C-alpha positions in Angstrom: 13.3 -2.2 19.8 14.7 -4.5 17.7 14.0 -3.7 13.7 14.9 -6.7 11.0 15.5 -5.0 8.0 15.0 -7.9 5.4 17.5 -8.2 2.7 16.8 -10.5 -1.2 19.4 -10.4 -3.7 19.4 -6.8 -5.5 18.7 -5.1 -2.4 20.0 -1.8 -2.4 18.9 0.2 0.3 19.1 -2.3 3.1 22.2 -0.6 4.1 20.4 3.1 4.2 17.8 1.4 6.4 20.0 -0.5 8.7 21.9 3.2 9.5 18.9 5.0 9.4 18.2 2.5 13.1 21.5 2.3 14.6 23.4 5.6 14.0 20.8 8.2 13.8 18.1 6.6 15.8 20.3 4.6 18.1 17.9 1.6 17.9 18.9 -2.0 17.9 18.8 -3.4 14.5 19.9 -6.6 12.4 19.7 -7.6 8.6 17.5 -10.4 7.9 18.3 -12.4 5.0 15.4 -13.7 2.2 16.0 -17.4 3.5 14.8 -16.6 7.2 11.4 -17.9 8.4 11.5 -17.0 12.1 10.9 -13.1 13.0 9.4 -13.7 16.4 12.0 -11.5 17.9 12.0 -9.0 15.6 9.6 -5.6 17.0 9.5 -4.5 13.5 10.1 -5.3 9.8 11.5 -2.7 7.1 11.8 -4.1 3.2 13.9 -2.1 1.2 14.5 -0.8 -1.4 16.8 -1.6 -4.7 16.0 -4.1 -8.0 14.6 -7.4 -6.2 16.0 -10.5 -7.7 16.9 -7.9 -10.6 13.3 -7.2 -10.9 13.1 -9.8 -13.7 9.1 -10.6 -14.3 8.1 -7.4 -12.3 8.9 -5.2 -9.4 9.2 -7.7 -6.2 7.2 -10.5 -8.2 10.0 -12.9 -7.6 10.4 -11.7 -3.8 7.3 -12.1 -3.1 8.0 -16.0 -3.2 11.3 -15.5 -0.8 10.7 -18.0 2.2 11.6 -14.9 4.3 8.1 -13.7 3.0 5.7 -16.3 4.5 7.3 -15.2 8.0 6.5 -11.5 6.9 2.9 -12.5 6.8 2.6 -14.0 9.7 4.1 -11.4 11.7 1.9 -8.8 9.8 -1.3 -10.4 11.0 0.1 -10.5 14.8 -0.5 -6.7 14.0 3.2 -6.2 14.2 4.6 -3.0 11.9 5.9 -4.0 8.7 6.8 -0.6 5.9 8.5 -1.4 2.7 9.6 1.1 0.7 10.2 1.3 -3.4 10.8 -1.6 -4.1 9.7 -3.0 -0.8 6.4 -1.6 -1.5 6.2 -3.3 -4.6 7.1 -6.1 -2.8 4.1 -6.0 -0.1 1.8 -5.3 -3.5 3.0 -8.6 -5.2 2.8 -10.2 -1.4 -1.1 -9.3 -1.5 0.0 -7.7 1.9 -1.5 -4.3 0.0 -3.8 -4.0 -2.2 -3.4 -2.4 -5.9 0.1 -2.6 -7.6 2.7 -0.4 -9.1 3.5 0.3 -12.7 5.9 1.8 -14.9 6.0 5.7 -14.8 3.5 7.1 -17.4 7.1 9.3 -19.0 8.6 5.2 -18.9 11.3 6.6 -17.8 13.4 6.3 -14.1 13.0 9.4 -11.9 15.1 10.7 -9.0 15.0 13.7 -7.5 13.7 15.1 -3.8 9.7 15.5 -4.1 7.5 16.5 -2.1 4.4 14.7 -0.9 1.8 15.7 1.6 0.9 13.5 5.3 -3.3 12.7 4.6 -3.3 10.2 7.4 -1.4 11.3 10.5 -3.1 8.6 12.6 -1.0 5.6 12.0 1.7 3.9 14.2 4.3 5.5 11.2 3.3 9.2 11.1 1.9 10.3 14.6 4.8 12.3 14.8 3.8 14.5 11.6 0.7 17.5 11.6 -2.1 16.5 8.9 -1.4 17.7 5.6 1.9 18.4 6.3 4.4 18.7 3.6 7.8 16.9 3.3 10.5 16.8 1.1 11.5 13.1 0.5 14.4 11.8 -2.1 12.2 9.6 -4.4 14.1 6.6 -6.9 12.2 4.1 -9.1 11.4 3.7 -12.9 8.0 1.7 -11.8 6.3 4.0 -9.2 2.8 4.2 -10.8 0.3 3.6 -8.0 -3.1 2.1 -9.9 -6.1 0.1 -8.5 -9.7 -0.6 -9.3 -12.2 1.6 -8.6 -14.0 -0.3 -5.6 -10.4 -0.7 -4.1 -9.8 2.9 -4.4 -13.5 3.9 -3.1 -11.8 1.8 0.0 -8.8 2.9 0.6 -10.3 6.8 0.6 -13.1 4.9 3.0 -10.6 3.7 5.5 -8.3 6.3 5.6 -5.9 3.7 4.1 -4.5 6.8 1.5 -1.2 8.0 4.2 0.8 10.1 1.4 0.3 11.9 -1.5 2.6 13.7 -3.8 2.1 17.2 -3.6 2.5 19.5 -6.5 3.9 17.7 -9.6 3.1 14.0 -10.0 6.3 12.1 -10.5 4.8 9.0 -12.1 1.6 9.8 -12.6 0.0 7.5 -9.7 -3.7 7.3 -9.3 -4.5 10.0 -7.0 -1.3 11.1 -6.6 -0.8 8.5 -4.3 2.5 7.8 -2.5 1.5 5.9 0.2 -0.6 3.2 1.8 -1.3 1.2 4.1 -3.7 -2.4 5.0 -6.8 -1.9 6.4 -5.1 -3.0 10.1 -2.8 0.1 9.5 -0.1 -1.8 10.4 1.7 -2.0 7.1 2.5 0.4 5.5 4.5 0.8 1.6 5.3 4.4 -0.2 7.6 4.7 -2.7 9.6 8.2 -2.1 12.8 6.8 0.6 12.9 8.7 4.3 15.6 6.6 5.2 17.2 8.7 2.9 16.1 11.9 4.6 17.6 11.7 8.4 19.7 14.6 8.6 19.0 18.4 7.6 22.7 18.2 6.3 21.9 15.8 3.6 19.0 17.9 2.7 16.0 17.5 4.4 15.1 15.2 8.1 11.7 15.0 7.0 11.6 10.9 7.2 13.3 10.9 10.8 9.7 10.9 12.1 8.5 8.1 10.7 10.6 5.9 12.4 10.2 7.9 15.7 6.4 6.9 15.1 7.0 3.5 14.7 9.1 3.9 18.0 6.7 5.8 19.9 4.3 3.2 19.3 6.1 0.2 20.0 7.1 1.7 23.8 3.5 2.5 24.3 2.8 -0.8 23.2 5.3 -2.5 25.4 4.4 -0.4 28.5 0.8 -1.8 28.6 
């Protein structure tokens, strides 16, 4: 499997994603510059956290217009896996690849800690290695992780099982319905505020994130074998 990790000016979690794939999962991975226009050589695209373009205007609002995002849209339309964490989630909503928007945390403060999250839907290409309702411990680090959408969009998210993760117990940012991660209706684009790439080894406090990427690999291998 070959993974591509997007890199925007201001990205700071691209290395975390790269090393998670290369050193822990032993899969092929490359950095992809924001100026690239062809992603056809990749099996999956990962969009990292950070402060793309300094988070000017809104988080992800400028990155959404990067040349590479046109290629990401085509990639997603082909049904291939696209995963965005933290700022990556924000970029995906700004690009229209996921519904809703990420607002400032309700306390108006940056939050950085280990957070319990629940697996709501384990029947996706990103969660097939988890149990339904399993509670994971994943790091969060964001100032604008408060997910919001209108009532009709929320209805559709629930109806189509697009709510993939929710915060368990405390809601750290005021997110609607405790939402921590959602997918598109097709199920091949996932955005989440927690950082699974920072939870790959129990030595660092949790390896709960590892199975998200193992789920992707399992899915891709099954597709390749058909």
